[in-house]
N, C-alpha and C positions, 0 to 999 in steps of 0.2 A: 725417406719414409716419413709418414705423418706421425705426429706424437699420439701416443695412446693415453686415454684417460685412466686414472687409477680408480678402480671400482671398489675401493675400501679394503684392499688386501693389507694384512698386517706386516709392517716392516720389523725385522729383528736385527740383531748385531750386524751381520752381513746384510747388505741391501738385497732385497728380493724382487719378485718379478711382476709382469703385467702384459697380456697378449692382446693382439688385434682382434676386434670383434668380427666374427664371420657374418655374412649377410643372411644366410639361410639357417634358421634355427633348427637344431636337431633334437628330438625328444626320444624318450624311451620307446621300445617296440610297440607298446600299447597306444602310443600317440597322445598320451595325456601330458599336459604341460605343468600342472600344479598338483600339489597334494599336501595334506597336513600330517605332521608326524604324530605318533601315538601319544595319548595323554597319560602322564604318570601322576597318580594321586598321592602316592606315598613317598616320603623321603627315603634315601638309600637305607637298607637294613642296618640297624644298630647305630644310626646317626640321627640327631635332632636337626631338622632343617627348617628354613623359613622360605616362603615363596616371594619372589621379587619379579617385578616386570622390568625387562631390560630391552635395549636395542643393540643389535649386532653392528659393530663398526668395522669389522675386518675378519680375516682368516689367518690362522697360524699356518706354519708349513705343513702341519699334519691335517689341515683341512677343517679344523675346529673353529666355531664362531667365537669371536672376541667381543667382550662387553666390559663396561666399567660398573663396579659396585662398591660403594663406600670407600672410594679412593683406591680400590684394587682393580687390577686388570685380570679378568678371569676368562676362561674359555670353556665351551661346551660343544659336544658333538651334535651334528645334524641341525646347525643353525647357519643361516646365510647372511651376508652383508645387507643391511637395510631392513631386516626382519625384526619385528617386535615379538617378544615371547615372555611367557612365565617360566622361570627356572626355579628349581629347588636348590638352595644354597645351604651347605652343611659344613661343619668344622670337625676335623679329626686331628687333634694335636696342633701342629703348626700349619697343617695343610687345609686349604679351603676347597671344597668340591662343589661342582655345579652339575645338575642333571636337568635336562629339558623336560618341562611339564607339558606345555602346549605352545604352539605358534599362534599368535594373535593376528599378525599381519604377515602374509607370505610374500616372498620375492618372486619376480617373474622368472628367475633362474631356477626355481624349484621344480622338480619333476616327480611324478610317482614312479619310483624305481620298479623295474620288472622283477627284482629279486624278492623272493618270498621271505628273505631274512633281512628285511629292510632295517630293522632296529638292532640287529645283532652285530653288524659290521664285520661279517665273515670275510675279511680280506679286502673289502671294497669300502674305502673311507669316504668317497665323494660321489656315490651313485645317486644321491638325492639332488645333484646338480645336473642341469642340462649339459649336453656334451659341449655346447658353445661356452658355457660358464666354466667347465673343466679346462677347456683350452685357454681361456683368459687367465685362469688361476695359475696354470703351469707356465704360461708365457711370462707372467708377472714374476714367478719364482726365478726363472732363468734370467730375465732382464736385470733383476736386482743383484743376483749373485755375480753375474758377468759384467756388471757396470764398469769395473776398473779396466776391462779389456776392450770395451767397445759395445756396439749395439748388436745383439744376436738377431739372426733371421727369424721370420715367423715360423712357429712350430709346425712340423709336418704331422697332420692329423690322420685318423683312421676312418675309412668310409663306413665300416660296420663295426663299432667298438664293443662287440659282445662275442662270447664264445671263442676267444682267440687263443687261449692257453693250450699248448700242446703237451703239457705235463701237469697232471692233477694228482695231489696227494691228500688222502683222507686218513684221519686217525680214528681208531676203534676203541670203544669202551663200553661200560655198562651204566645205565641210569639208576636212580633210586628204586625204580620198580623192577630192577633186575632184567631190563630189556637191553638188547644190544643196540648201540647207537654208533653212528659214524659222523664225522664232521671235522671242523677246524678248531684249533685252540683259540679261546678268547684272548685278546691282547694281554700280554704280560702275565698269563696264568697257565695252568695245566687243566683248566676246565674246558671240556669239549662242548662246543656249540653244535647241537645236532643239526645236520644239514644233509639234504639228499642231492645237492648240486649247487652250482654258483653261476651267476650270469656271465662270468668271464671264463669259465671252464669249457672245455670241449664237451658237448652234450653226451656224446657216445661214451666218453671216459666216465662221466658221472653215472651213466646208466649201468655200466659194467660194475662199478663200485657198489651200487645199490643191489645189483644181482648177487654179488658176493655176500653182502650183509644178510640178504634173505636166505642164502644157502647155509649160513653158519650153524643155525640151530639144528637142522636135520643132519649135519655132518659132525655135530657135537664139538664145534670149534669155539673155544672161549676167547673173548678179547682179553688182551693183556692188561693187568692191573698194576700200575706203577707203585702203589703203596704196599700191596702184598707181594709183588713180584711174581704173581701167578698168572697163568693164562697163556695163550698162544699168539694170536694175531694182534700186532701193534698198529700197522699202517698198511694201506694199499696204495701203490703208486702206479699210475697208468700213463704211458707215453704214446702219443699218436703222431704218425707221419701224416701231416696235413695234405701233402701232395701224393704220397704213395698209398695212403690208406692203411698202412701196416700199423698194428697195435701191439704194444708190450704191456703185460700185466706183471707187476712185482708185488709178491706177498711178503711183507716184512714181518718176520716172526721172531719170538724170543727164544725159540728152540728149533733145532733141525728135525726133531721128531714130529713128523706130519702123518698122523694116522688117517687112513682113507684117502691118501694123496691121489692115487690113480682114478678113483671114482669121482673125486672132487673135480679134477681136471676135465674128465670126460663130461661131467654135468655142465661145467662152465663153458666148455667149447660148444656144447649142444645149444646153450642159450645164446652164445655169442660166437658164431663161426668166424667172424671177422678178426678175432684174436689170432695173431701170428706167432707169438711166443709168450711163455709164462716162466717166471723166475721166482725161486724161493731165496730171499735174502735173510740172513741171520743177524739180528741186532740184539745182543744181551747187555748193552751198555746202559748206563744210567744218565747219560748226557742228553742234549737236545737233538743230536744227529738222527736223521730219519733212517738212513741206510747203514748197515753194518759192513764189515770187511769181507765176510764169507758169504758166498752165494752159490746156488746150484740151479742149472737150467732144467726145468721140468718138462718143457714142451717147446719145440721150435729151435731156432739157432741162437737164441739169447740176445739178439740185437734186432733193431729195425732200421730201415733206410728211409731217407727223405731227401727231397731235392730243394736246394737253395741257390739262387742266383745261377741257375743252369748247371750246378754241380750236384752230384749225389753223395750223401754222407751216411756213414754207418754209425748208429747211435746205440750205446750200451746204457745200462741202468744208471750208471754214474757219470755219463758224459755231460759236460757243460754244452748245452745247445740252446740258443736263444728261444725264449718262451713264446714269442709272437712272430712267427715266420713271415707274415705279410709285411709287418713294419720293419723286420730285420732286413728284408731286401732293400727297402728305402734307406735304412740306416747305412748299410754297407755300400750302397750306391753313392751316398754322400761322402763316405770315408774314402772310397777309391777316387772320387772326383777331386777331393782335397789333396790326395797324394800326388796328383799331376804326373801320372805314369806315362812314359812314352815307349816303353819296351826295352830300355837300357838300364834302368835303375836297379840297385841292390836294396831290397826292402827287408827290414827286420820286423817280424811279427812277435812282439813280446806278449807274454801271457797267452800263448797261441791256442791253448786248449786242444780240441780235436782238429784244429787247423782250418776252421771255417773261413775266417777273414783272410788268412794268408793264402789259402788256395784260390779264393776269389781274386785276390790281388795278383796272383801268379799269371792270370790271363793277360795282364797288361804290363807286367814287370819283366826285367831281365832275369833277376834271381830273387828268390824269397828264402829267408832263413827264419824258421819258427823256433822259439825257445819256450819251454814249459817245465815247471818243476815236477808235475804229476806224471809218473812213468806210464800209467795206463792211458792217459790222454795223449801222450807222445806216440804210443803204439797205435792208437786210433787215428792220429793225424797221418802217420806213415801209411797206414792201411787205406785211408781216404785219398791220399795222394796217388797211390797205385791204382785205386778203383777208378779214378778220373783221368788216368794217363798223364798226370802232371810230371814233367821232367825237370822243371827249373825250381823246385822247392825241396828244401832239406829241413828236417826237424830234429831238434836236440833236446835231451833231458838235462835240465840244470837251471840255475838262477840267471835270469835274463840280464840283470845288472852286471853280474860278474862276467858273463859272456861278452858283453859289450866293452867292458874295461879291458879284457884280454884282447879283443879285436883292436882297440885303440893302441894298446901297448905294442902290438905287432905291426902297427902302421896301416891296418886295414880300414876301409871306409864303408859307410852305408849312406845312401842318399835319403832314405825315408825310414823312420821308425813309426810303426803303428802299435799303439798299446790299448788294451781293453782290460784294465785291472778290476779286481773285486770292488765292492761298495766302499771298502776302507781306503781305496785309492792306492797310489804308489808311495814308497818311502823315499827319504832323501838319498839313500844309497843308490837306489835305482835311477832317480832323477839326475844325480850327479854323473852317473855313467853315460846318460844321454849327452850331457854337457861335454864330457871327455871325448865321446865319439864324434860329436859335431855333425849330425846329419843335417842336410839342407832343410828338410821338413819333418815335423812331428805331427802325426794325426792321433789325437787323443779321443778315444771312444769311452764314454762313461755312463754307468747306470746310477751315479750319484754326483750330480753337478756341484754339490757342496765340497766334496773332496777334490773334484776336478779343478775347481776354482783355486783351492789351496795349492795344488800341485803346479798349476799354470803360473801362479805368482812366483814360484821358485824358478821356473824356466825363464820367465820374463826378466827376473833379476840377473839371470846368467846368460844373457845374449840372445834370447828369442823374442819374437813379436807375434802376438795373436792376430791373425788375419781374418779368421772367419769362425763363427759359432753357429751351429745348426741344431736346435732342439728337435727331438722326434718323440711323439707320444707312443711309446711302446706298451704302456700299461693303462689303458683307459679304465675309468671307474675307480682308480687308485690315485694317491698323491704322487706316485713316482713318475719321473720323466727321464728320458735318456738324452744325452747331448754329445755331439761330435765337434771337435775344434781343430783348426789348422794353425800350427805355429811354424814360423820360418826363422831361420838363422839370420840375424841382422848382418 
């Protein structure tokens, strides 16, 4: 492969990344390639600030623009490498804060985002970059992180990087004018950014959430107030079967007492006959979890189905199901290819969830063993196995690491271990169980390449070699990137 030029991305403790430039530039749906960010005339509230002219020299892993000021390296949102800008710099205690005032010289990588919430950053940190620039940024991240293991392949991109999320959640509250609002929390706060949709959400899901918000006043439904602990509706979660067209609406409430429930459901179904099930979920906790433990089906069967890699999956409100089904098929295809299945192998699907990747692997494996701690997910996996007529997969509730240690103690073998852990990655106990079991191949699917690199370092120290790394852009417009790697026993 040809060497890629570093386009000014910021290096941090671990080396980070840089991708190959695509030939055809892709811009936002409006087709505009450049735009200037909003001008801010005031320093942040409660702070004294000075205005400085700076030049952006790189990006942090969060997608913020990096610049030098009085011997300090600072970062600011919405600034791209090579751009010159005025920023407002203020001091609060030991911390120096920077806020973008205006861009003087814009980068060719800047686009006018199709999002109405361009400056609020409602879950999209890099939507001011062209998709080509986003791709370079993510490739750079992967290349730097994975440098100790070899050169990753070029990132697999998305043809239409908008409207891909099949699960949308909006939080409800009241503004200072006592008007009901819905939206997303501002980063690291409990302040709701009022939004009626997102460029990465399924449009129909956002439409349904806005319909619910509009109905609340006439049905005397109050949004929940976290400070007073009064009110009813906390969140609305909508799941969409992108292939089936089925839609689930989950009303997350602080109390099971839902006055006017039947009339509300009737009115919502009249506005959106495409809704196939409605669930009331009760969450009276004070933590950050969206869904509570108790729920009641108000309409429909309580689940939706969708098709992935030719298999049909039943999805509940709490099921882990990949957010971007289009890219998931590409990701799973790469994972199965790395597993090198011939029809005779025993495959362990660790962190199996509702069985998606294990059931996909079962089409080419001799036997699949799925292990998952969550009892509900295991029930879903068994149900999905039966739904698809899969005879060579078994699913067990328990700790996958302990399960593999017990297998090794009994002298049992596995040819391939596929793992898809949470963002925090795996722990040493689990990784050591892989080393004890000694599968020929390990396929590591990760939504956080930083923890993936950490875990692969352990496996490499203990007898494995990284043979291939394939990044996949599962989350366009955000800084997140998925990665799948193949490790083989030396």
